[in-house]
N, C-alpha and C positions, 0 to 999 in steps of 0.2 A: 607485719601487719600493724597499720596505726590506728593506737586507739583513743576515743574520746569520750570524757565525762559527760559532753554533749557536744550534738554536731546537728548543724544550720544546714538545711543546703536547698539548691535551687531557689535561692532567692536574686533580687536584683540589691546591689551593696552599693553603700553610702559610706567608705571607706574615712572619709574624713571630706568637711568644710569645702578644698583647695584641689577635693579629687574626685577625678569623673568617676563614674558611677562604673560596677562592675557587672554585668550579668551571668545569670546562673554560677551565682557566685556559694564558694562551702566555706563554712565557718565553724571553727574546729577548738572547741573549752576546755582544755583541764587543768588544774587547780586554782580555779578562781580567774582565768588569765586566757589570753586569745592566745593559740598554741597554733591556728593555721587559720592562715585569711585568702584565699586566693579559689581554684578552679578545682573541680571535686577530686578527690584523691582515690582512686581507683583501691578496693577492700578493707577502706577506712572503715571501723566498727565507731559503736559509740553505749552508753550506758543508756543515754535516750538519744535521741535521732529523731528529729524533726525533718523534715521536706516540705519547705511551704510556697511553691510556685507561684508566681501571683505576686508576692510579698516585698515590697520594698526595707530592706533594712539599714537600720543607719546608730549612731551612736547615741547612750543614752544621753538625755538632755538635763541639764544642770541647772536647775532655777536658785540662782543667787540672792534671792532674797520674798523669804515666804513668811509669811505668819497667818501657817496652819489653822490655826483654831477660828480665825477673824472669817471662817465658813458660815459662822454663827452671822453675819449678819448683811450677809450675800441677800441680793434684790432688794435692797432698802437703802442704805450707806452707800449706793452706786449715783444717788440721787440726790443728795445732799451733802456734796458740796466735802471739802477737809474741815469743818464744824464735828461732825459725827463722833473724831478719837476725843473731843472735850467736848459733849455738849448732856448734860444732866437728860435721862428719859431715854437712852442707848448704850448697849452693854457696854463693859468697860472693863480693861483686864482685870484689874483690881478685884473684881464683882467672883469671879470665877473661884472655883474651888479647886482642889489635884483632882480630883475623878471629873470636873465636868470638865476641866483642861485640857486632857486626858484624851475624852470622848470627842472632843470638836478636835486636836489637833488630829487624832487618826480620821476622822468622816477629811477633813483638807487636806491631809497628806494622801488618806488610798486616792483623791481624785487626782491629783497631781502625778501618781503611780500610774494607777490607769490610762493615764497620758502622753505614757513614752520616758515620764520625770525619772531617772535612775538615783538621783543625788538633787537633795533638796537642801537650804541652807534655811534654818524654821530658828528664830528667835521670839519667843514671848514670856511669859508667866509660868511658874512652876516646870519648869524647863528638864529640870532634876527626875521630874514623872513621865513626862510629854515624850524628851528623846528617845528615851528607850523603847517607848510604847510607841513608835513612827518606824524606829528600827526593827522591831518584832514584825511591820509588814513586810520588810524585805526588805523597804528602801535604803541609800546611805543617805545620811543626815548629818551636817553640818551645823551645830545649833550650840548655844549659849540662852541665858536667861538675859531680861531688858533689865540693861546696868542705867541705874538714872540715880537724884538723888531730890529731882521735884517734890511736892508730897500730891498726887494725881487727884485725890481727892478735894483737895483745897482746887487747883485748876478749873475742877466743874465750877466751882464758886468764882472763879473771876480771879485767882490769885495765885501766884506763883509764888513759891517761897521752898527755900531752897534745903532740908534738913542733910546735918551729917550722918545721924544715926540711921537716915533711909540708905544712904548710898555706900556705909562701910556692910548693912543689910545683903545689900544687892553684889558689892564686889566678894563678898564673903561667901557666901552662894554661888558666884562662878568661878573663885577659887574652888569648889564643893565639884562644882562640877568637871574641872579638868585636872580635881585629883581621882576623881571615882569613874569618871564616862570618856575621856579624851582616851584614842585608841583599843575600843574597848569593840571588838568588832564591825559596826559598818559605823560608827560613831567619831565620831572627830570634835573635838572642841575648837571654840575659837572664842574675842571676847567681844562685847556688844553691847555699848553704850548710846544709850536711846537716840539723842541731837544733844545738839551744844546747846541748844535750850532748855532742854529737860534735864542737863550735867551741868552743875555748876565748875567752874575752868578748875578748881581743887581738884574735884573729882578726875575731871579730864586728865590732869595730868599724872593721878593717880592708875586712871589707865593706861597713860600711855607706858606709865613704867612696869605695870605687869607683862604689857605688850612686849616691851622689849627682855623682861627675863625670860616668858615663856618662851619667846618668838612666833606665837599666834598668830594668827590674820586677823584685823579690825574690820567689825562691819557695825556702819552707822546709817542716822537719816541724815542727810545736809542738804540744804537751803528745798529744804519741802515747802514749804508756807512763807509767803509776805511775814505774819506770825513771829518766824523765828529768827527773821533778818532782821523785825524790829526789834524785837528781847535782845537780840547779841548784842545789836549796835547799841542799844540803853546800856545793857552791862558794861559793855566792854569794850566798846569806839569804834568794831572792825565787823567784819562779815563773817559769819561760820567758818569761811573757807583759810577765812585769815588765822582766825580763834584755833582751829585747827594746827593750822602750819606753829601755832607761838606756844602751843604743848605740847608738840613733836609724834603727831598722830598724820599729819597729811607726808606719806611714803608711799612706797609700790607693795608695803602689804595692808593701804586703805581698799575698805569696799564702801563705795557713799553711794547710798539708793535713794534714788531721785535727783537730784541735783538741776532744778526746775528754775528757779530765781538766784543765775548765779550772773556776777558779773564778769566784765571781758578780762579785770584782773585776775578774777575766781576762776576762770574756762582754763589761762595760761598756767597758774599755780597749778594745778587738777591736772594739768599737761606735762610739766615740769616737774612734777612728782611719781610721773606715770602712773598714778592712783588708777581704782579699775571704778567702773563705774556702774549701778546695778542698774539697770535703764528699765522701766516699767510703762511702756506703752500704751496698755492699753489702759489700766485704773487715772494713768494722769489722762489721760484722754478724756476719756467720762466725766472728768471736773474740768475740765475747759483748760487741760494745761498741758505743758508738754516739753521733754528736757533738750537744752540746743542742743541733740548729741552729732550732728556734723558737725558742729565748731569744738567742739569740746575731743574725739575722736584724730582731727586735722592738729590737734595742740598735744597729744602725744594721751591720751590718757585711756586705755583699753575699757573697750564697751564688754557688755555682759548683760545678756536678758534673764528679768523674773516676773515674776504674777503680785507679788508680793500677797493679797489677800480677797480673799471672794471669788477666787475661783486658780485653779492652778495649769490651767493649755497652756502647756508652752510652743504649742504649734501656733495657735492662735497670736500669742504673741510675735514670735517671729511675723505673723503679717501686720500686727501692729508695728511693730518696731522701724520693718521694710518702710510700709506707707508714710509712717512719721518724718523718720528720714527724707523722703522724697519730698515730702510735703514742704520740708524747711530747706531744701537747693531749687523748689520748684522747676524737680527736671528729674529726669531717669537718666542713669549714669551710668558708666563700671564702677565707680568704688562705693557701691551702693544698692547689692545683688541680694540674689538670697540665700549664695554660699557667705557671704559676709553676714548676715543673721544667724544662720546653723553655726559658722564659727562662734558667734556671741552666746549662743544656749547648747554651747559643749565647751571646747577643747578653750575657749575663753574665760568661761568661767568656772570649769576645772583649775586653773589656773590662779585665778583671783582667790579661791578655797583652799589653797596650800596642793593641790594635788597636779600637778606640772607633769606632765609624763607616764601619766599613771594613766590618765580618764578623760575622755573627751575625743577619743576616736578608736580605728578599728583596727588597734596594730597587734601582731604577734609581740609577748610577751607584756602586752599592757593589759589593766584590769579588766573584765571581760564583764561589762557596762552593754545593753542592746536596746535598741528598742525595734518593733518590728509592725509594717503595718500594713492592713490588706488595701491591694491596689484594685481586686474586683467591685468600684462602688460607683456609679455612675457619674458622680460628684470627680472621683480623680483618672476618667477614664477622655480624652485620650492621657497618656503620661509617658508622650515623647520624650521630655527632660522631666526623669522623675522628683531632682529637689526643686523645682521650682513650681512644678503640680504643686507637692506638697503644702509648700509653704503659701502659695495663694489660695487651694482652694482645701486643703489639708485642715483634721480637725481631730485633738486629743480623741475624743472618740472613735475614732477610724485605728486605734492601736489599736493591737489582738495579742500584743505577744512580749512581754519584755522580759530582761535577764539582768541580776545584778551580782557581783561579782561570781560569776559561772553557774549562776542555779536561775532555774526560772522559775518567776515569784507572778507574773501572769501570765496566762494560757486561756486563749480563746477569750479574751476579755474579762475574763474571770482572776483575781486576786487568787494563791494558791497558797496564803498563809495567815487569810481570815478570813473568819465568816462574813462577806463581804451585808447581808441583808442588817447582822445584831450591827459591826461597825455604821452603818445611816442609822437603822431605830437607837441606840445612844448617842450620837452625836442630833441626831431630834430632838433628844430629849433635854438637852442640857444647852440647847439652843432654847427652847422654848421655857426654862425654868428659869435662864439668865434675862432673855429678855421681859420675863413676867417680874421678876424683883428691879430689874430696870426702869420697867415703867411705872412699878408703884412707887420707888425712889422720884422720879420726874414728876408724879401729883404731889408731893406730900412736901415738897419744896419751892 
């Protein structure tokens, strides 16, 4: 008799982006991995058995670029454009205490988890504290501290000053994360220079050396604003993409967020390097911008999806990614369909974060990360094409169950490893406190 740790039965399963749905599927999990994927096994038993008819199961979503703590500016920063990150009167990362960073990170990460994300790539301040706090929710997290040597307090006053001591402290913190957190439970370290304009060229070269030595993936913001392009051109006489190539960071391990203001030559370079693009369709569009994702993919760059900040709904990100790509092409075609968005939101993201062949699909032997949606809702009926229905009309709040590494971490829409009310209360208090300080500073300068 076959026995599993967890057995999920009766669902419609989308095993991976380019495989057809399987009706009345059975998913058996043992030791944190998928042990059976297919039809029901007569006589099979499990320590935990879930029969979920009228539910859609799909691989856990992989959010490749999230600043979970920036939930603190949701509902306000969306209407201020790019400037809030560099404007007095608005909360800044350097204003947060470790306790506040943890409270806000748990709030943003919990939203992502409840929306079907099983892996998030989280980069922000106080990462030594926040990454374990996120993992405690049951999430798989890839992350690092925000590496830079610009003085962000000076930036608020319009001065861009790079200080070697700041860069050294950031690199030391990254080394501490790698040494103490990497490979511990659900945590994987990466290296995350903030952006080509906030990192001096010598610091970027040190980051490249660290990446070569450790073999870890590298994430950065890239070509996210005209200001970034102007500062890099003034400093180095090239584009940010060209600068990353010069210092040895433009390769297949690079995960570049945004990639909005790229030239044709930049696109060709990103494609030739087989770099990964962390596409942020909703937030970019909310600020009146979009990345040329169709051209990037055609050039050879590898597309992933993410939410960046202010929300964590990857189902919504798939919908926006689909729409923005079709707007660029001016048509609907076979090369930009819901399955391409699901691939970007699952297996492509796993590859970008160093988990190729382990995450992003429901396959026997792979790590058991899974999300389920209840299809018995008016906006999901009919569901003749389950994936098309999910992408076009689904929402993160439709998710009912989430499994990470074989553990049921969301059940019936509630987290199983934390008190949701407490997480919301502590996150709201931290946001209120930092907003009060930020506004007081804005009024006194």
